[in-house]
All heavy atoms as a GROMACS GRO file, in nm:
protein
  570
    1GLU      N    1  -0.297  -1.071   3.227
    1GLU     CA    2  -0.227  -0.988   3.127
    1GLU      C    3  -0.077  -1.022   3.125
    1GLU      O    4  -0.018  -1.038   3.019
    1GLU     CB    5  -0.248  -0.841   3.159
    1GLU     CG    6  -0.187  -0.745   3.058
    1GLU     CD    7  -0.250  -0.754   2.919
    1GLU    OE1    8  -0.370  -0.784   2.909
    1GLU    OE2    9  -0.179  -0.732   2.821
    2ASP      N   10  -0.017  -1.034   3.243
    2ASP     CA   11   0.125  -1.067   3.250
    2ASP      C   12   0.153  -1.205   3.190
    2ASP      O   13   0.249  -1.223   3.117
    2ASP     CB   14   0.176  -1.063   3.395
    2ASP     CG   15   0.196  -0.920   3.444
    2ASP    OD1   16   0.191  -0.827   3.361
    2ASP    OD2   17   0.216  -0.903   3.565
    3ALA      N   18   0.067  -1.302   3.221
    3ALA     CA   19   0.086  -1.437   3.170
    3ALA      C   20   0.074  -1.437   3.018
    3ALA      O   21   0.150  -1.506   2.949
    3ALA     CB   22  -0.016  -1.532   3.231
    4ARG      N   23  -0.018  -1.360   2.965
    4ARG     CA   24  -0.037  -1.353   2.820
    4ARG      C   25   0.086  -1.291   2.754
    4ARG      O   26   0.135  -1.342   2.654
    4ARG     CB   27  -0.162  -1.271   2.788
    4ARG     CG   28  -0.189  -1.260   2.641
    4ARG     CD   29  -0.320  -1.182   2.616
    4ARG     NE   30  -0.336  -1.156   2.476
    4ARG     CZ   31  -0.387  -1.241   2.388
    4ARG    NH1   32  -0.427  -1.360   2.430
    4ARG    NH2   33  -0.399  -1.210   2.262
    5ALA      N   34   0.136  -1.181   2.812
    5ALA     CA   35   0.254  -1.115   2.757
    5ALA      C   36   0.374  -1.210   2.760
    5ALA      O   37   0.453  -1.216   2.666
    5ALA     CB   38   0.285  -0.988   2.835
    6GLN      N   39   0.384  -1.286   2.868
    6GLN     CA   40   0.493  -1.382   2.882
    6GLN      C   41   0.482  -1.491   2.774
    6GLN      O   42   0.582  -1.533   2.716
    6GLN     CB   43   0.486  -1.446   3.021
    6GLN     CG   44   0.618  -1.486   3.077
    6GLN     CD   45   0.607  -1.522   3.224
    6GLN    OE1   46   0.498  -1.542   3.278
    6GLN    NE2   47   0.721  -1.532   3.290
    7GLN      N   48   0.359  -1.535   2.746
    7GLN     CA   49   0.337  -1.637   2.644
    7GLN      C   50   0.378  -1.586   2.507
    7GLN      O   51   0.440  -1.658   2.429
    7GLN     CB   52   0.190  -1.680   2.643
    7GLN     CG   53   0.161  -1.794   2.547
    7GLN     CD   54   0.227  -1.924   2.589
    7GLN    OE1   55   0.208  -1.972   2.699
    7GLN    NE2   56   0.305  -1.983   2.501
    8VAL      N   57   0.346  -1.460   2.477
    8VAL     CA   58   0.383  -1.401   2.348
    8VAL      C   59   0.535  -1.397   2.334
    8VAL      O   60   0.589  -1.427   2.228
    8VAL     CB   61   0.320  -1.260   2.331
    8VAL    CG1   62   0.376  -1.188   2.209
    8VAL    CG2   63   0.169  -1.271   2.320
    9VAL      N   64   0.605  -1.363   2.443
    9VAL     CA   65   0.752  -1.362   2.441
    9VAL      C   66   0.805  -1.502   2.413
    9VAL      O   67   0.895  -1.520   2.330
    9VAL     CB   68   0.808  -1.307   2.575
    9VAL    CG1   69   0.958  -1.332   2.585
    9VAL    CG2   70   0.779  -1.158   2.587
   10LEU      N   71   0.747  -1.603   2.479
   10LEU     CA   72   0.793  -1.741   2.459
   10LEU      C   73   0.767  -1.789   2.316
   10LEU      O   74   0.852  -1.855   2.257
   10LEU     CB   75   0.724  -1.835   2.560
   10LEU     CG   76   0.768  -1.817   2.705
   10LEU    CD1   77   0.682  -1.903   2.798
   10LEU    CD2   78   0.914  -1.851   2.723
   11ILE      N   79   0.651  -1.756   2.262
   11ILE     CA   80   0.619  -1.792   2.123
   11ILE      C   81   0.722  -1.730   2.030
   11ILE      O   82   0.775  -1.795   1.940
   11ILE     CB   83   0.476  -1.748   2.086
   11ILE    CG1   84   0.374  -1.834   2.161
   11ILE    CG2   85   0.453  -1.758   1.935
   11ILE    CD1   86   0.231  -1.781   2.153
   12GLY      N   87   0.752  -1.602   2.053
   12GLY     CA   88   0.850  -1.532   1.970
   12GLY      C   89   0.987  -1.596   1.976
   12GLY      O   90   1.055  -1.611   1.874
   13GLN      N   91   1.027  -1.636   2.096
   13GLN     CA   92   1.158  -1.701   2.112
   13GLN      C   93   1.162  -1.833   2.036
   13GLN      O   94   1.262  -1.865   1.973
   13GLN     CB   95   1.187  -1.725   2.261
   13GLN     CG   96   1.219  -1.599   2.337
   13GLN     CD   97   1.230  -1.622   2.487
   13GLN    OE1   98   1.187  -1.725   2.540
   13GLN    NE2   99   1.286  -1.525   2.556
   14ARG      N  100   1.053  -1.910   2.043
   14ARG     CA  101   1.048  -2.038   1.972
   14ARG      C  102   1.052  -2.018   1.822
   14ARG      O  103   1.121  -2.090   1.751
   14ARG     CB  104   0.921  -2.116   2.012
   14ARG     CG  105   0.929  -2.181   2.146
   14ARG     CD  106   1.038  -2.286   2.152
   14ARG     NE  107   0.998  -2.409   2.081
   14ARG     CZ  108   1.083  -2.490   2.019
   14ARG    NH1  109   1.210  -2.466   2.018
   14ARG    NH2  110   1.038  -2.598   1.958
   15ILE      N  111   0.976  -1.918   1.773
   15ILE     CA  112   0.977  -1.891   1.629
   15ILE      C  113   1.119  -1.858   1.584
   15ILE      O  114   1.168  -1.910   1.485
   15ILE     CB  115   0.879  -1.777   1.593
   15ILE    CG1  116   0.734  -1.824   1.612
   15ILE    CG2  117   0.902  -1.728   1.449
   15ILE    CD1  118   0.630  -1.715   1.599
   16ARG      N  119   1.187  -1.772   1.661
   16ARG     CA  120   1.324  -1.733   1.625
   16ARG      C  121   1.417  -1.854   1.622
   16ARG      O  122   1.496  -1.872   1.530
   16ARG     CB  123   1.377  -1.628   1.722
   16ARG     CG  124   1.523  -1.592   1.693
   16ARG     CD  125   1.575  -1.485   1.785
   16ARG     NE  126   1.522  -1.356   1.742
   16ARG     CZ  127   1.485  -1.258   1.825
   16ARG    NH1  128   1.493  -1.274   1.955
   16ARG    NH2  129   1.441  -1.145   1.777
   17GLU      N  130   1.409  -1.938   1.727
   17GLU     CA  131   1.496  -2.056   1.733
   17GLU      C  132   1.471  -2.149   1.614
   17GLU      O  133   1.566  -2.196   1.551
   17GLU     CB  134   1.470  -2.134   1.863
   17GLU     CG  135   1.524  -2.065   1.986
   17GLU     CD  136   1.468  -2.124   2.114
   17GLU    OE1  137   1.400  -2.229   2.108
   17GLU    OE2  138   1.491  -2.065   2.221
   18LEU      N  139   1.344  -2.177   1.587
   18LEU     CA  140   1.310  -2.267   1.477
   18LEU      C  141   1.351  -2.206   1.343
   18LEU      O  142   1.402  -2.276   1.256
   18LEU     CB  143   1.160  -2.297   1.479
   18LEU     CG  144   1.113  -2.382   1.597
   18LEU    CD1  145   0.962  -2.373   1.612
   18LEU    CD2  146   1.158  -2.526   1.581
   19ARG      N  147   1.329  -2.077   1.327
   19ARG     CA  148   1.364  -2.012   1.201
   19ARG      C  149   1.515  -2.014   1.178
   19ARG      O  150   1.561  -2.045   1.069
   19ARG     CB  151   1.315  -1.866   1.200
   19ARG     CG  152   1.363  -1.792   1.074
   19ARG     CD  153   1.330  -1.646   1.077
   19ARG     NE  154   1.388  -1.571   1.186
   19ARG     CZ  155   1.516  -1.532   1.195
   19ARG    NH1  156   1.604  -1.564   1.101
   19ARG    NH2  157   1.558  -1.460   1.298
   20ARG      N  158   1.592  -1.983   1.281
   20ARG     CA  159   1.739  -1.975   1.265
   20ARG      C  160   1.798  -2.109   1.225
   20ARG      O  161   1.903  -2.113   1.162
   20ARG     CB  162   1.803  -1.924   1.396
   20ARG     CG  163   1.787  -1.775   1.412
   20ARG     CD  164   1.864  -1.725   1.530
   20ARG     NE  165   1.865  -1.579   1.533
   20ARG     CZ  166   1.891  -1.507   1.641
   20ARG    NH1  167   1.918  -1.567   1.755
   20ARG    NH2  168   1.889  -1.376   1.635
   21GLU      N  169   1.730  -2.218   1.261
   21GLU     CA  170   1.778  -2.351   1.221
   21GLU      C  171   1.755  -2.374   1.072
   21GLU      O  172   1.814  -2.464   1.013
   21GLU     CB  173   1.703  -2.460   1.299
   21GLU     CG  174   1.731  -2.461   1.447
   21GLU     CD  175   1.635  -2.554   1.522
   21GLU    OE1  176   1.554  -2.624   1.457
   21GLU    OE2  177   1.644  -2.556   1.646
   22ARG      N  178   1.664  -2.297   1.012
   22ARG     CA  179   1.617  -2.328   0.877
   22ARG      C  180   1.639  -2.219   0.773
   22ARG      O  181   1.666  -2.247   0.658
   22ARG     CB  182   1.466  -2.359   0.883
   22ARG     CG  183   1.433  -2.482   0.962
   22ARG     CD  184   1.283  -2.483   0.996
   22ARG     NE  185   1.239  -2.609   1.054
   22ARG     CZ  186   1.256  -2.642   1.182
   22ARG    NH1  187   1.320  -2.560   1.264
   22ARG    NH2  188   1.213  -2.757   1.228
   23MET      N  189   1.618  -2.090   0.813
   23MET     CA  190   1.615  -1.984   0.712
   23MET      C  191   1.632  -1.846   0.774
   23MET      O  192   1.631  -1.832   0.896
   23MET     CB  193   1.483  -1.990   0.635
   23MET     CG  194   1.360  -1.970   0.721
   23MET     SD  195   1.202  -1.991   0.633
   23MET     CE  196   1.192  -2.168   0.616
   24THR      N  197   1.647  -1.748   0.686
   24THR     CA  198   1.657  -1.609   0.731
   24THR      C  199   1.516  -1.552   0.751
   24THR      O  200   1.416  -1.610   0.708
   24THR     CB  201   1.730  -1.523   0.627
   24THR    OG1  202   1.647  -1.515   0.509
   24THR    CG2  203   1.867  -1.579   0.592
   25LEU      N  204   1.511  -1.436   0.815
   25LEU     CA  205   1.384  -1.367   0.835
   25LEU      C  206   1.319  -1.336   0.700
   25LEU      O  207   1.198  -1.354   0.682
   25LEU     CB  208   1.410  -1.237   0.913
   25LEU     CG  209   1.292  -1.170   0.981
   25LEU    CD1  210   1.224  -1.264   1.080
   25LEU    CD2  211   1.339  -1.045   1.053
   26THR      N  212   1.399  -1.293   0.603
   26THR     CA  213   1.348  -1.261   0.470
   26THR      C  214   1.289  -1.385   0.404
   26THR      O  215   1.182  -1.379   0.343
   26THR     CB  216   1.461  -1.203   0.382
   26THR    OG1  217   1.517  -1.090   0.448
   26THR    CG2  218   1.409  -1.162   0.246
   27GLN      N  219   1.357  -1.498   0.418
   27GLN     CA  220   1.307  -1.623   0.359
   27GLN      C  221   1.177  -1.666   0.425
   27GLN      O  222   1.084  -1.712   0.359
   27GLN     CB  223   1.412  -1.734   0.372
   27GLN     CG  224   1.532  -1.714   0.282
   27GLN     CD  225   1.646  -1.809   0.315
   27GLN    OE1  226   1.670  -1.842   0.431
   27GLN    NE2  227   1.716  -1.854   0.213
   28LEU      N  228   1.168  -1.650   0.558
   28LEU     CA  229   1.046  -1.688   0.628
   28LEU      C  230   0.930  -1.598   0.587
   28LEU      O  231   0.819  -1.646   0.567
   28LEU     CB  232   1.067  -1.685   0.780
   28LEU     CG  233   0.943  -1.720   0.864
   28LEU    CD1  234   0.886  -1.857   0.825
   28LEU    CD2  235   0.975  -1.716   1.012
   29ALA      N  236   0.957  -1.470   0.572
   29ALA     CA  237   0.852  -1.378   0.528
   29ALA      C  238   0.800  -1.419   0.391
   29ALA      O  239   0.678  -1.425   0.369
   29ALA     CB  240   0.906  -1.234   0.524
   30ALA      N  241   0.890  -1.452   0.300
   30ALA     CA  242   0.850  -1.493   0.165
   30ALA      C  243   0.773  -1.624   0.168
   30ALA      O  244   0.671  -1.640   0.100
   30ALA     CB  245   0.973  -1.505   0.075
   31ALA      N  246   0.819  -1.719   0.250
   31ALA     CA  247   0.757  -1.852   0.253
   31ALA      C  248   0.622  -1.852   0.325
   31ALA      O  249   0.534  -1.930   0.291
   31ALA     CB  250   0.852  -1.951   0.322
   32SER      N  251   0.606  -1.763   0.422
   32SER     CA  252   0.486  -1.765   0.505
   32SER      C  253   0.381  -1.663   0.461
   32SER      O  254   0.264  -1.676   0.496
   32SER     CB  255   0.521  -1.738   0.652
   32SER     OG  256   0.570  -1.605   0.668
   33GLY      N  257   0.424  -1.560   0.388
   33GLY     CA  258   0.332  -1.454   0.353
   33GLY      C  259   0.308  -1.356   0.468
   33GLY      O  260   0.221  -1.271   0.461
   34VAL      N  261   0.386  -1.371   0.576
   34VAL     CA  262   0.377  -1.280   0.690
   34VAL      C  263   0.488  -1.177   0.674
   34VAL      O  264   0.602  -1.213   0.642
   34VAL     CB  265   0.392  -1.358   0.823
   34VAL    CG1  266   0.393  -1.264   0.943
   34VAL    CG2  267   0.280  -1.461   0.837
   35SER      N  268   0.457  -1.051   0.694
   35SER     CA  269   0.555  -0.945   0.669
   35SER      C  270   0.676  -0.956   0.761
   35SER      O  271   0.666  -1.006   0.874
   35SER     CB  272   0.491  -0.807   0.686
   35SER     OG  273   0.469  -0.780   0.824
   36ILE      N  274   0.790  -0.906   0.711
   36ILE     CA  275   0.912  -0.904   0.793
   36ILE      C  276   0.887  -0.824   0.921
   36ILE      O  277   0.932  -0.863   1.028
   36ILE     CB  278   1.030  -0.843   0.712
   36ILE    CG1  279   1.072  -0.940   0.602
   36ILE    CG2  280   1.147  -0.812   0.804
   36ILE    CD1  281   1.180  -0.887   0.511
   37GLY      N  282   0.814  -0.714   0.908
   37GLY     CA  283   0.786  -0.632   1.025
   37GLY      C  284   0.713  -0.709   1.133
   37GLY      O  285   0.749  -0.703   1.251
   38LEU      N  286   0.608  -0.782   1.093
   38LEU     CA  287   0.532  -0.860   1.192
   38LEU      C  288   0.618  -0.973   1.248
   38LEU      O  289   0.619  -0.996   1.370
   38LEU     CB  290   0.404  -0.917   1.129
   38LEU     CG  291   0.320  -1.006   1.222
   38LEU    CD1  292   0.282  -0.932   1.350
   38LEU    CD2  293   0.195  -1.055   1.151
   39LEU      N  294   0.693  -1.041   1.163
   39LEU     CA  295   0.781  -1.148   1.211
   39LEU      C  296   0.881  -1.095   1.313
   39LEU      O  297   0.904  -1.156   1.417
   39LEU     CB  298   0.854  -1.214   1.094
   39LEU     CG  299   0.770  -1.301   1.003
   39LEU    CD1  300   0.850  -1.338   0.879
   39LEU    CD2  301   0.721  -1.426   1.074
   40SER      N  302   0.939  -0.980   1.282
   40SER     CA  303   1.037  -0.919   1.371
   40SER      C  304   0.974  -0.885   1.506
   40SER      O  305   1.032  -0.913   1.612
   40SER     CB  306   1.097  -0.794   1.305
   40SER     OG  307   1.194  -0.738   1.388
   41ARG      N  308   0.854  -0.826   1.502
   41ARG     CA  309   0.786  -0.792   1.627
   41ARG      C  310   0.756  -0.918   1.708
   41ARG      O  311   0.776  -0.920   1.830
   41ARG     CB  312   0.657  -0.714   1.600
   41ARG     CG  313   0.683  -0.571   1.555
   41ARG     CD  314   0.558  -0.483   1.562
   41ARG     NE  315   0.448  -0.532   1.479
   41ARG     CZ  316   0.436  -0.509   1.348
   41ARG    NH1  317   0.527  -0.439   1.284
   41ARG    NH2  318   0.332  -0.556   1.282
   42LEU      N  319   0.709  -1.022   1.641
   42LEU     CA  320   0.679  -1.148   1.711
   42LEU      C  321   0.804  -1.205   1.775
   42LEU      O  322   0.802  -1.246   1.891
   42LEU     CB  323   0.620  -1.251   1.614
   42LEU     CG  324   0.480  -1.223   1.562
   42LEU    CD1  325   0.437  -1.333   1.467
   42LEU    CD2  326   0.381  -1.211   1.675
   43GLU      N  327   0.913  -1.209   1.698
   43GLU     CA  328   1.037  -1.266   1.752
   43GLU      C  329   1.089  -1.186   1.870
   43GLU      O  330   1.158  -1.239   1.956
   43GLU     CB  331   1.144  -1.275   1.643
   43GLU     CG  332   1.116  -1.386   1.543
   43GLU     CD  333   1.235  -1.415   1.453
   43GLU    OE1  334   1.341  -1.352   1.468
   43GLU    OE2  335   1.221  -1.504   1.366
   44ASN      N  336   1.054  -1.058   1.875
   44ASN     CA  337   1.095  -0.972   1.986
   44ASN      C  338   0.992  -0.968   2.098
   44ASN      O  339   1.005  -0.890   2.192
   44ASN     CB  340   1.127  -0.832   1.936
   44ASN     CG  341   1.256  -0.830   1.857
   44ASN    OD1  342   1.359  -0.878   1.902
   44ASN    ND2  343   1.252  -0.778   1.735
   45GLY      N  344   0.888  -1.052   2.087
   45GLY     CA  345   0.790  -1.064   2.195
   45GLY      C  346   0.692  -0.949   2.201
   45GLY      O  347   0.633  -0.923   2.306
   46VAL      N  348   0.674  -0.879   2.089
   46VAL     CA  349   0.584  -0.764   2.085
   46VAL      C  350   0.468  -0.798   1.992
   46VAL      O  351   0.486  -0.866   1.891
   46VAL     CB  352   0.658  -0.639   2.031
   46VAL    CG1  353   0.565  -0.518   2.028
   46VAL    CG2  354   0.781  -0.611   2.115
   47GLY      N  355   0.349  -0.750   2.026
   47GLY     CA  356   0.237  -0.770   1.936
   47GLY      C  357   0.147  -0.882   1.982
   47GLY      O  358   0.164  -0.939   2.089
   48ASN      N  359   0.050  -0.912   1.901
   48ASN     CA  360  -0.052  -1.010   1.934
   48ASN      C  361  -0.072  -1.099   1.812
   48ASN      O  362  -0.153  -1.067   1.726
   48ASN     CB  363  -0.181  -0.937   1.972
   48ASN     CG  364  -0.287  -1.033   2.020
   48ASN    OD1  365  -0.261  -1.150   2.041
   48ASN    ND2  366  -0.408  -0.982   2.036
   49PRO      N  367   0.003  -1.207   1.802
   49PRO     CA  368  -0.004  -1.289   1.680
   49PRO      C  369  -0.141  -1.355   1.664
   49PRO      O  370  -0.194  -1.411   1.759
   49PRO     CB  371   0.104  -1.394   1.702
   49PRO     CG  372   0.122  -1.402   1.850
   49PRO     CD  373   0.092  -1.264   1.902
   50SER      N  374  -0.195  -1.347   1.546
   50SER     CA  375  -0.321  -1.417   1.517
   50SER      C  376  -0.289  -1.565   1.494
   50SER      O  377  -0.176  -1.601   1.459
   50SER     CB  378  -0.387  -1.360   1.392
   50SER     OG  379  -0.311  -1.391   1.277
   51PHE      N  380  -0.391  -1.648   1.512
   51PHE     CA  381  -0.370  -1.791   1.487
   51PHE      C  382  -0.337  -1.813   1.340
   51PHE      O  383  -0.255  -1.898   1.307
   51PHE     CB  384  -0.492  -1.872   1.529
   51PHE     CG  385  -0.466  -2.020   1.520
   51PHE    CD1  386  -0.393  -2.084   1.619
   51PHE    CD2  387  -0.511  -2.094   1.413
   51PHE    CE1  388  -0.366  -2.220   1.610
   51PHE    CE2  389  -0.485  -2.229   1.403
   51PHE     CZ  390  -0.413  -2.292   1.502
   52ALA      N  391  -0.399  -1.734   1.253
   52ALA     CA  392  -0.372  -1.747   1.109
   52ALA      C  393  -0.225  -1.721   1.080
   52ALA      O  394  -0.161  -1.796   1.006
   52ALA     CB  395  -0.461  -1.652   1.030
   53ALA      N  396  -0.170  -1.614   1.139
   53ALA     CA  397  -0.028  -1.582   1.117
   53ALA      C  398   0.060  -1.694   1.171
   53ALA      O  399   0.155  -1.737   1.106
   53ALA     CB  400   0.008  -1.449   1.183
   54LEU      N  401   0.029  -1.743   1.292
   54LEU     CA  402   0.108  -1.852   1.349
   54LEU      C  403   0.101  -1.977   1.261
   54LEU      O  404   0.200  -2.046   1.244
   54LEU     CB  405   0.061  -1.884   1.491
   54LEU     CG  406   0.089  -1.777   1.597
   54LEU    CD1  407   0.031  -1.820   1.731
   54LEU    CD2  408   0.238  -1.748   1.609
   55SER      N  409  -0.017  -2.004   1.206
   55SER     CA  410  -0.033  -2.120   1.117
   55SER      C  411   0.053  -2.106   0.992
   55SER      O  412   0.117  -2.202   0.949
   55SER     CB  413  -0.180  -2.136   1.076
   55SER     OG  414  -0.258  -2.166   1.188
   56GLN      N  415   0.054  -1.986   0.934
   56GLN     CA  416   0.135  -1.962   0.814
   56GLN      C  417   0.284  -1.978   0.844
   56GLN      O  418   0.358  -2.036   0.765
   56GLN     CB  419   0.107  -1.822   0.759
   56GLN     CG  420  -0.030  -1.804   0.699
   56GLN     CD  421  -0.061  -1.658   0.673
   56GLN    OE1  422  -0.130  -1.594   0.750
   56GLN    NE2  423  -0.007  -1.605   0.565
   57ILE      N  424   0.326  -1.926   0.959
   57ILE     CA  425   0.466  -1.936   0.999
   57ILE      C  426   0.503  -2.082   1.023
   57ILE      O  427   0.608  -2.130   0.978
   57ILE     CB  428   0.493  -1.849   1.125
   57ILE    CG1  429   0.473  -1.701   1.092
   57ILE    CG2  430   0.633  -1.876   1.179
   57ILE    CD1  431   0.462  -1.612   1.215
   58ALA      N  432   0.415  -2.154   1.092
   58ALA     CA  433   0.441  -2.296   1.120
   58ALA      C  434   0.453  -2.375   0.991
   58ALA      O  435   0.543  -2.458   0.976
   58ALA     CB  436   0.328  -2.353   1.208
   59ARG      N  437   0.365  -2.349   0.895
   59ARG     CA  438   0.368  -2.421   0.768
   59ARG      C  439   0.501  -2.394   0.697
   59ARG      O  440   0.564  -2.485   0.644
   59ARG     CB  441   0.249  -2.377   0.681
   59ARG     CG  442   0.220  -2.472   0.567
   59ARG     CD  443   0.089  -2.442   0.495
   59ARG     NE  444  -0.020  -2.408   0.586
   59ARG     CZ  445  -0.084  -2.290   0.586
   59ARG    NH1  446  -0.054  -2.196   0.500
   59ARG    NH2  447  -0.182  -2.267   0.672
   60ALA      N  448   0.544  -2.268   0.699
   60ALA     CA  449   0.669  -2.232   0.632
   60ALA      C  450   0.790  -2.298   0.700
   60ALA      O  451   0.886  -2.334   0.634
   60ALA     CB  452   0.685  -2.080   0.630
   61LEU      N  453   0.783  -2.313   0.832
   61LEU     CA  454   0.892  -2.374   0.907
   61LEU      C  455   0.881  -2.527   0.911
   61LEU      O  456   0.968  -2.595   0.966
   61LEU     CB  457   0.895  -2.320   1.051
   61LEU     CG  458   0.934  -2.173   1.067
   61LEU    CD1  459   0.914  -2.128   1.210
   61LEU    CD2  460   1.078  -2.150   1.023
   62GLU      N  461   0.771  -2.579   0.855
   62GLU     CA  462   0.745  -2.723   0.853
   62GLU      C  463   0.739  -2.782   0.993
   62GLU      O  464   0.798  -2.887   1.022
   62GLU     CB  465   0.848  -2.795   0.765
   62GLU     CG  466   0.843  -2.748   0.620
   62GLU     CD  467   0.943  -2.818   0.530
   62GLU    OE1  468   1.039  -2.880   0.581
   62GLU    OE2  469   0.927  -2.809   0.408
   63VAL      N  470   0.666  -2.712   1.080
   63VAL     CA  471   0.640  -2.762   1.216
   63VAL      C  472   0.491  -2.747   1.243
   63VAL      O  473   0.421  -2.676   1.171
   63VAL     CB  474   0.720  -2.685   1.324
   63VAL    CG1  475   0.870  -2.702   1.304
   63VAL    CG2  476   0.682  -2.538   1.328
   64ASP      N  477   0.442  -2.813   1.346
   64ASP     CA  478   0.305  -2.793   1.391
   64ASP      C  479   0.300  -2.666   1.475
   64ASP      O  480   0.397  -2.631   1.542
   64ASP     CB  481   0.258  -2.911   1.477
   64ASP     CG  482   0.235  -3.037   1.394
   64ASP    OD1  483   0.184  -3.028   1.281
   64ASP    OD2  484   0.271  -3.144   1.445
   65VAL      N  485   0.185  -2.600   1.474
   65VAL     CA  486   0.169  -2.477   1.552
   65VAL      C  487   0.203  -2.500   1.699
   65VAL      O  488   0.260  -2.413   1.764
   65VAL     CB  489   0.026  -2.420   1.536
   65VAL    CG1  490   0.004  -2.303   1.631
   65VAL    CG2  491   0.001  -2.376   1.393
   66HIS      N  492   0.169  -2.618   1.752
   66HIS     CA  493   0.195  -2.643   1.894
   66HIS      C  494   0.344  -2.635   1.928
   66HIS      O  495   0.379  -2.616   2.045
   66HIS     CB  496   0.133  -2.774   1.941
   66HIS     CG  497   0.197  -2.897   1.885
   66HIS    ND1  498   0.316  -2.946   1.930
   66HIS    CD2  499   0.156  -2.981   1.787
   66HIS    CE1  500   0.347  -3.055   1.862
   66HIS    NE2  501   0.252  -3.078   1.774
   67ALA      N  502   0.431  -2.646   1.828
   67ALA     CA  503   0.576  -2.634   1.854
   67ALA      C  504   0.610  -2.497   1.914
   67ALA      O  505   0.707  -2.484   1.987
   67ALA     CB  506   0.655  -2.657   1.726
   68PHE      N  507   0.528  -2.395   1.882
   68PHE     CA  508   0.554  -2.260   1.934
   68PHE      C  509   0.520  -2.248   2.082
   68PHE      O  510   0.561  -2.154   2.148
   68PHE     CB  511   0.475  -2.155   1.856
   68PHE     CG  512   0.506  -2.150   1.709
   68PHE    CD1  513   0.408  -2.112   1.618
   68PHE    CD2  514   0.632  -2.180   1.661
   68PHE    CE1  515   0.436  -2.105   1.482
   68PHE    CE2  516   0.661  -2.175   1.524
   68PHE     CZ  517   0.562  -2.137   1.436
   69PHE      N  518   0.440  -2.343   2.133
   69PHE     CA  519   0.394  -2.336   2.270
   69PHE      C  520   0.471  -2.429   2.363
   69PHE      O  521   0.443  -2.438   2.481
   69PHE     CB  522   0.244  -2.368   2.276
   69PHE     CG  523   0.161  -2.269   2.200
   69PHE    CD1  524   0.135  -2.288   2.064
   69PHE    CD2  525   0.110  -2.155   2.261
   69PHE    CE1  526   0.059  -2.196   1.992
   69PHE    CE2  527   0.035  -2.063   2.190
   69PHE     CZ  528   0.009  -2.084   2.056
   70GLU      N  529   0.569  -2.500   2.306
   70GLU     CA  530   0.648  -2.592   2.386
   70GLU      C  531   0.776  -2.523   2.429
   70GLU      O  532   0.832  -2.443   2.355
   70GLU     CB  533   0.685  -2.716   2.304
   70GLU     CG  534   0.564  -2.798   2.264
   70GLU     CD  535   0.600  -2.905   2.161
   70GLU    OE1  536   0.711  -2.902   2.105
   70GLU    OE2  537   0.513  -2.991   2.137
   71PRO      N  538   0.826  -2.556   2.549
   71PRO     CA  539   0.955  -2.499   2.589
   71PRO      C  540   1.064  -2.552   2.498
   71PRO      O  541   1.056  -2.665   2.451
   71PRO     CB  542   0.974  -2.548   2.732
   71PRO     CG  543   0.880  -2.662   2.748
   71PRO     CD  544   0.769  -2.644   2.649
   72PRO      N  545   1.165  -2.470   2.471
   72PRO     CA  546   1.273  -2.518   2.386
   72PRO      C  547   1.346  -2.635   2.450
   72PRO      O  548   1.348  -2.648   2.571
   72PRO     CB  549   1.367  -2.396   2.375
   72PRO     CG  550   1.318  -2.295   2.470
   72PRO     CD  551   1.181  -2.334   2.517
   73PRO      N  552   1.402  -2.722   2.367
   73PRO     CA  553   1.476  -2.838   2.423
   73PRO      C  554   1.587  -2.791   2.516
   73PRO      O  555   1.653  -2.691   2.490
   73PRO     CB  556   1.534  -2.905   2.299
   73PRO     CG  557   1.462  -2.847   2.182
   73PRO     CD  558   1.407  -2.714   2.225
   74GLY      N  559   1.603  -2.863   2.626
   74GLY     CA  560   1.709  -2.829   2.720
   74GLY      C  561   1.667  -2.730   2.827
   74GLY      O  562   1.745  -2.694   2.913
   75ASN      N  563   1.542  -2.683   2.822
   75ASN     CA  564   1.494  -2.590   2.926
   75ASN      C  565   1.402  -2.662   3.023
   75ASN      O  566   1.327  -2.744   2.990
   75ASN     CB  567   1.419  -2.472   2.864
   75ASN     CG  568   1.515  -2.369   2.808
   75ASN    OD1  569   1.634  -2.394   2.798
   75ASN    ND2  570   1.463  -2.255   2.771
   0.00000   0.00000   0.00000
């Protein structure tokens, strides 16, 4: 359970980093079809992202889904 929660936090951090390089939360919500509320929860490490949601977010950010599971550069 702890490892899973930690993974969700890391995914959220990666989404935030990738998004901030490209667009605002509002723009990502519009581009991905994922609600601002869900995006905000994910970026804050809360919730349980579905693979479908992660896929939509990845497509909008123009990255592969596996980018969310990689440590950020420099870590």
